[in-house]
N, C-alpha and C positions, 0 to 999 in steps of 0.2 A: 530093477530099481524099486526101492521100498516106498510105499505111499505113506505120506505123513498125514495123520488125521488129527483133528481137534479132539483133545481128551478132557473129560470132565475132571475137576479138581480131586475127586475121590479116587481117580485112577492114577494120579500123579504118584511118582515113587515106585511104580510097578515095573520100571525098566523100559517103558514105552516112550518113544520120542514124541513130544507134543508139538503142536503148531507154535506155541509160545517159545519152546526151546529152539526151534528152527529160526524163528524171528530174532531171538537173542543172538544166536551164532552169526546170522547174516549181518546184524548190526556190528558185531565184533570183528567181522571180516574186513572192514574198511580201515585203512591206515589213518585217515583223518579222524574217524570216530574213536579209534583206539587212543590217538593222541589227545583228543578231547577228554576222554575218560581219565587218562593219566593226569591231565591238568586239573580236572575237577576233583580227583581224589587227593591231590596235593594241596588243594585250596583250603583256606580257612573259612568254613561256613558256606555261604551262598555266593555264586559268581554270576554276573550278568553277561550278556552276549558281548558287550563292549570289552569287558575285562578278558573274556575268553578269546576274543578276536586278537587282541594285542599279544597275549601269550601264545596262542596257536600260530600266528603269523611268524613270530620269532622262532618258535620251535621247528616249524615246517620249512622256514626259509623262503616262503612265498606268501603272497597276499590273497586271502580269501575274503569275499564280501560278507557282510552281515547276513544277507538272505541265505547264502550258501551255508554258513555256520548254523543259522536257525533251522535250516532243512536237516542238517546232520543231527542237531539236538532233538528235533522232532522224532527222528528215527530211534535215537537212544531212549527217548521218553516212551515211545510206543512199545519198545522192547523191554520196558520196565527196568532199565539200567540206571536211569536218572529220574529224579523228581524235579518239578518246577513249581515255583511259587510266584504269583503275580503281585506286583506292587505298582498300582497305576498301570502305565503302559509297559513297564519293564518286567521281564521274566528273569528270575534268579534260579540257578540250577545247582543241584547237589547230587552226589552219588547216593543211590539207595543202599541202605544197610544190607539188604539181601541181594544186591545186584549180581554179584558174581557167584554166590552160593549155589544158585540153581544151575548155572553153567558148569560149575565144578562138579556138581553131583552127576550130571549127565556124563561128563568125562570119566568120573570114577566108575560109573556103571559100565561104560565101554571098556575101561581098563580091566575091570573084574572079569568081564566076558572074555577078554583076550587071554587073561591068565588061565581061565578054565579051558579054553580052546587049545592051549599049547601043551 
């Protein structure tokens, strides 16, 4: 099993999997978080937890509480997939412009390695 180490920014792009890459993929591995990302990416501008809860509960067909959704949003934020802006007590979320670029680059690197190995 390969050990994942934190890699400094200057080592990024060297084909080495970083701790941040692993965290990003862990965040993407959850169906609820993927659905949240889809909703946020289709949203116009910033969405708050109340708006997200309504849309998420409709899409999932089950009711998730505000604290549960906030927990998932915190994981997405920590993985640098979404940004949040506070306005008073409310937090508004949007997809980071570079959110999926890093994850896609890791997958491209793996695909290139696979082509070379074949």
